[in-house]
C-alpha positions in Angstrom: 17.2 17.2 -14.7 20.9 17.2 -14.3 22.9 16.7 -17.4 24.7 13.8 -15.7 22.0 12.6 -13.3 19.1 10.1 -13.8 17.2 10.5 -17.1 13.5 9.6 -17.3 12.3 7.1 -19.9 10.9 8.8 -23.0 7.1 9.1 -23.1 4.7 8.4 -25.9 1.1 9.8 -25.6 0.7 12.3 -22.8 -2.4 10.7 -21.3 -2.9 10.2 -17.5 -1.9 6.8 -16.1 -4.8 6.8 -13.7 -7.0 3.8 -14.2 -9.7 4.6 -16.8 -8.6 8.2 -17.1 -8.1 9.6 -20.6 -7.3 13.2 -19.6 -4.3 15.0 -20.8 -1.3 14.5 -18.5 0.2 17.6 -16.9 2.7 15.9 -14.6 5.4 13.2 -14.9 5.9 11.0 -11.8 9.5 9.7 -11.9 10.0 6.5 -10.1 12.4 3.6 -9.6 11.9 0.2 -8.1 15.4 -0.6 -6.7 14.7 -4.3 -6.8 14.2 -4.2 -10.6 15.9 -1.1 -11.9 19.4 0.3 -11.9 19.8 3.4 -9.6 19.9 5.8 -12.6 16.8 4.5 -14.3 13.6 6.6 -14.0 10.3 5.1 -15.1 7.5 7.6 -15.8 3.9 7.6 -14.9 1.8 10.4 -16.3 -0.8 12.2 -14.2 -3.5 14.8 -14.8 -4.1 17.3 -12.0 -6.9 15.2 -10.5 -4.8 12.0 -10.2 -1.4 13.5 -9.3 -1.8 13.1 -5.6 -3.3 9.6 -5.7 -0.6 8.2 -8.0 2.2 10.1 -6.1 1.0 8.6 -2.8 0.8 5.1 -4.3 4.5 5.3 -5.5 5.7 7.1 -2.4 4.2 4.6 0.0 6.3 1.9 -1.7 9.4 4.0 -1.6 9.5 4.3 -5.4 8.7 8.0 -6.1 11.8 10.0 -6.9 10.3 13.3 -8.2 7.3 15.0 -9.9 7.9 17.2 -12.9 5.8 19.1 -15.4 5.3 17.1 -18.6 7.1 19.8 -20.5 10.3 18.6 -18.9 9.9 15.1 -20.2 11.4 13.8 -23.4 9.0 12.5 -26.1 9.6 9.0 -27.6 10.5 9.1 -31.3 7.6 8.6 -33.6 7.8 5.7 -36.1 
């Protein structure tokens, strides 16, 4: 990520966002719905290797997908 570019939302538990999946996430799918979010906002869906393509296609078809990054590049949410 660029120091001055869009910053993804912090993530909590690194578990795949695929329906019913509890696998460890290995990818962060960064997306933005321009009707709801400011241009610099990046929401994050997490994906395991098995669900990366399906979730990416779902977001891309709607014009929301901005990029896909390894989870190691995502910021963790602060623990309370």
